[in-house]
Every structure is written in structure tokens, then in C-alpha cells.
C-alpha positions in Angstrom: -71.6 -134.9 -45.7 -73.1 -137.4 -48.2 -69.7 -137.8 -49.9 -68.1 -138.4 -46.6 -70.7 -141.0 -45.6 -70.1 -142.7 -49.0 -66.4 -142.9 -48.3 -67.0 -144.3 -44.8 -69.5 -146.9 -46.1 -66.9 -148.2 -48.6 -64.0 -148.2 -46.1 -62.2 -145.3 -47.5 -61.5 -143.6 -44.2 -58.5 -141.5 -45.3 -60.4 -140.1 -48.2 -63.4 -139.4 -45.9 -61.1 -137.6 -43.4 -59.5 -135.5 -46.1 -62.9 -134.6 -47.5 -64.2 -133.7 -44.0 -61.2 -131.4 -43.3 -61.5 -129.8 -46.8 -65.3 -129.3 -46.4 -64.9 -127.5 -43.0 -62.2 -124.9 -44.2 -63.7 -121.5 -44.3 -67.3 -122.5 -43.8 -69.6 -121.9 -40.9 -70.5 -125.2 -39.3 -74.2 -125.9 -39.5 -73.9 -129.1 -37.5 -70.7 -128.9 -35.5 -71.6 -131.8 -33.3 -72.2 -134.1 -36.3 -69.0 -133.0 -37.9 -66.9 -133.5 -34.8 -68.5 -136.9 -34.3 -67.5 -137.9 -37.8 -64.0 -136.5 -37.1 -63.7 -138.6 -34.0 -64.8 -141.8 -35.8 -62.4 -141.1 -38.7 -59.5 -140.3 -36.5 -60.1 -143.6 -34.6 -60.4 -145.6 -37.9 -57.1 -144.1 -39.2 -55.1 -144.8 -36.1 -55.1 -141.4 -34.4 -56.5 -142.8 -31.1 -55.4 -139.9 -28.9 -57.1 -137.2 -31.1 -60.1 -139.4 -31.6 -60.6 -139.8 -27.8 -60.1 -136.1 -27.2 -62.5 -135.1 -30.0 -65.2 -137.6 -28.7 -64.8 -136.4 -25.1 -65.1 -132.7 -26.3 -68.4 -133.6 -28.1 -69.7 -135.4 -25.0 -68.8 -132.4 -22.8 -71.1 -130.1 -24.9 -74.6 -129.3 -24.1 -77.7 -130.4 -26.1 -75.7 -133.1 -27.9 -78.2 -135.4 -29.7 -78.4 -139.0 -28.5 -77.1 -140.4 -31.8 -73.9 -138.3 -31.6 -73.5 -139.2 -27.9 -73.8 -142.9 -28.7 -71.3 -142.7 -31.6 -68.8 -140.9 -29.4 -69.1 -143.5 -26.7 -68.4 -146.2 -29.3 -65.3 -144.3 -30.4 -64.1 -144.1 -26.8 -64.9 -147.7 -26.1 -63.0 -148.8 -29.3 -60.0 -146.7 -28.3 -59.9 -148.1 -24.8 -60.4 -151.7 -26.1 -57.4 -151.3 -28.5 
């Protein structure tokens, strides 16, 4: 996830999205909520608003979602609705 965060910090959202997708292939997800939150953010940043919204809503529908991920998902939803 550090590489993905580095790409996000430098505005390289497509690279981050590609890295996130590659990192999740064939691996058990240790932090599925964090991964899906990153996915929602990256989808929104790369213009896939519909999938971003659906992913954020799916995270929010889960149980025991940490407050940080909930807040980030609400930001994604708000950004999609604003645009």
C-alpha cells in the first residue's frame, strides 16, 4: 500500500489504480475496507464516478468500518454528487 500512497501523493492516480488492482490479484485481503476505500477514491479521481459511488456505498454498508474509511467514503460520495 505504500507504493500506492506514493502514487496518490504525487497525483499519479492511474498508476496507483493499476498498482492497487495488480496487488490484489491472487492475494488474501488483509485490509479489505482500506483497499476498497482506496479503490473508490482512485475510481473517482480517474473519472469512473459510477463505480466510485458504488464502491464507497458498499464499504459504508459493511459492519465495523473504521471511522477513517467511513469519512473517506463520504468524501468520495460528496465529490461525485458535487460533480
